[in-house]
Each structure stands twice: as C-alpha cells, then as structure tokens.
C-alpha positions in Angstrom: 31.5 -11.6 7.9 28.6 -13.8 9.0 25.6 -12.2 7.2 22.4 -14.3 7.1 19.2 -13.3 5.4 16.2 -14.5 7.4 12.9 -15.9 6.1 11.1 -12.9 7.7 13.2 -10.5 5.6 12.6 -12.7 2.5 8.9 -12.4 3.0 9.1 -8.7 3.4 11.1 -8.5 0.1 8.5 -10.6 -1.7 5.7 -8.3 -0.5 7.6 -5.2 -1.7 8.3 -6.8 -5.1 4.7 -7.9 -5.5 3.7 -4.2 -4.8 6.2 -3.1 -7.4 4.7 -5.6 -9.9 1.2 -4.1 -9.3 2.6 -0.6 -10.0 4.4 -1.9 -13.2 1.1 -3.5 -14.3 -0.9 -0.3 -14.0 1.8 2.0 -15.5 2.7 -0.3 -18.4 -0.7 -1.8 -19.2 -1.3 0.2 -22.4 2.3 0.2 -23.4 2.5 -3.6 -23.3 -0.8 -4.0 -25.2 0.7 -1.6 -27.9 3.6 -4.0 -28.4 1.4 -7.1 -28.5 2.3 -8.3 -25.0 -0.6 -9.6 -22.9 -0.2 -7.6 -19.6 -2.1 -10.2 -17.6 0.3 -13.0 -18.6 3.3 -10.7 -18.0 2.0 -9.8 -14.6 1.4 -13.5 -13.8 4.9 -14.5 -14.8 6.3 -11.5 -12.9 4.4 -12.4 -9.7 5.2 -16.2 -9.9 8.9 -15.6 -10.3 9.2 -13.3 -7.2 9.5 -16.1 -4.6 12.3 -18.0 -6.5 14.1 -14.7 -7.2 14.0 -13.6 -3.5 14.8 -17.0 -2.1 17.5 -17.6 -4.7 19.1 -14.3 -4.0 19.0 -14.8 -0.2 20.5 -18.3 -0.6 23.1 -17.0 -3.0 24.1 -14.3 -0.5 24.1 -16.8 2.4 26.2 -19.2 0.3 28.7 -16.4 -0.4 29.1 -15.5 3.2 29.4 -19.0 4.6 32.9 -20.1 5.6 32.7 -23.1 3.3 31.6 -21.1 0.2 30.8 -24.1 -1.9 31.0 -23.4 -5.6 28.1 -25.8 -6.5 25.7 -24.0 -4.2 26.8 -20.6 -5.4 26.3 -21.6 -9.0 22.9 -23.2 -8.4 21.5 -20.2 -6.6 23.0 -17.8 -9.1 21.2 -19.7 -11.9 17.9 -19.7 -10.1 18.2 -16.0 -9.4 19.1 -15.2 -12.9 16.3 -17.2 -14.5 13.7 -15.8 -12.2 14.8 -12.2 -12.8 14.7 -12.4 -16.6 11.7 -14.7 -17.1 9.0 -12.0 -17.4 11.2 -10.1 -19.8 11.9 -13.2 -21.9 8.1 -13.6 -22.2 7.8 -9.9 -23.3 10.5 -10.5 -25.9 8.7 -13.6 -27.2 5.2 -12.1 -27.2 6.2 -8.7 -28.6 8.9 -9.8 -31.0 6.8 -8.9 -34.1 6.1 -5.3 -33.1 9.4 -4.4 -31.3 11.4 -1.6 -32.9 15.2 -1.5 -32.6 14.8 0.8 -29.6 12.5 -1.7 -27.9 15.0 -4.5 -28.4 17.8 -2.4 -27.1 15.8 -1.4 -24.0 14.8 -5.1 -23.4 18.4 -6.2 -23.9 19.6 -3.7 -21.2 16.8 -4.8 -18.9 17.9 -8.4 -19.2 21.7 -8.0 -19.5 22.4 -5.4 -16.8 21.1 -7.5 -13.8 22.9 -10.6 -15.1 26.2 -8.8 -15.5 25.9 -7.2 -12.1 25.2 -10.6 -10.5 28.2 -12.1 -12.2 30.4 -9.2 -11.1 29.2 -9.4 -7.5 29.8 -13.2 -7.3 33.3 -12.7 -8.8 34.2 -9.9 -6.3 33.0 -12.1 -3.4 34.8 -15.2 -4.6 38.1 -13.4 -5.4 39.4 -13.3 -1.7 38.5 -17.0 -1.4 40.4 -17.9 -4.5 43.5 -16.1 -3.2 43.3 -17.7 0.2 43.0 -21.2 -1.4 46.3 -20.6 -3.3 48.2 -20.0 0.0 
C-alpha cells in the first residue's frame, strides 16, 4: 500500500481542526472559567498545536506506509503527534488543578490517555507485519 498524505490535505485538516477549536472555545468558555482555566490561553495552545499535530500525523502515516519503515522516523513523528494532541489538555490540568473534582480528573485522564493508547495500538498493528517479515 503506497498511501501518501499531501500538503493540500494537511492544510484542509488544519482548517477543519481550527474550526473545531473555535466551536470548543464558544461551547466550553464558561465551563473552563468555572474550573479556573483561562479559555483564551487554552484556545491559543489548542490553535498553535494544530499544525504540529496534523503534520506529525501525516508524516507518521507516511512513515508507516513507506517500504523502508524506519523505526526512528516512526518514533519521532509519534512523539510529535502525541505531544501536540495532549498539550492543551495538560495546560487545562495544570491551570484547573485546584478546582477539579474527581470526575474532572477522570474525564481529563480519558481525554489524554485514549488518543495516546489508540496511537500506540495503530503503530503496533502497522509494524507487526514488518516485524514478521524481518524474521524470515
């Protein structure tokens, strides 16, 4: 399979995610303030991390589909994607740590852990055929 994600599609994904960030800002503005999180800072971190997230994910997918499938490139893009995806929520955890209830912490933990576990699972599934071919 020779799947390549183009720069044009990356830009489209960024625009969609920026639109999603605007919706999150309007819907969660009062909720964030209630927990002591500055919605403007959260929005800024969320918007700034969109390009590294999209480009990192595209490069990760491209690295997984290349014939060479270099482990160092896969790991690098996986780390960039993971950090960019959880950065806004890490800010929320830091800023709202004093006013979070147990339910708030559990929801934040799921928001942070689920994408990371899913990313690790996807990488492992993609690499499994490569590892079995290398043993032959």
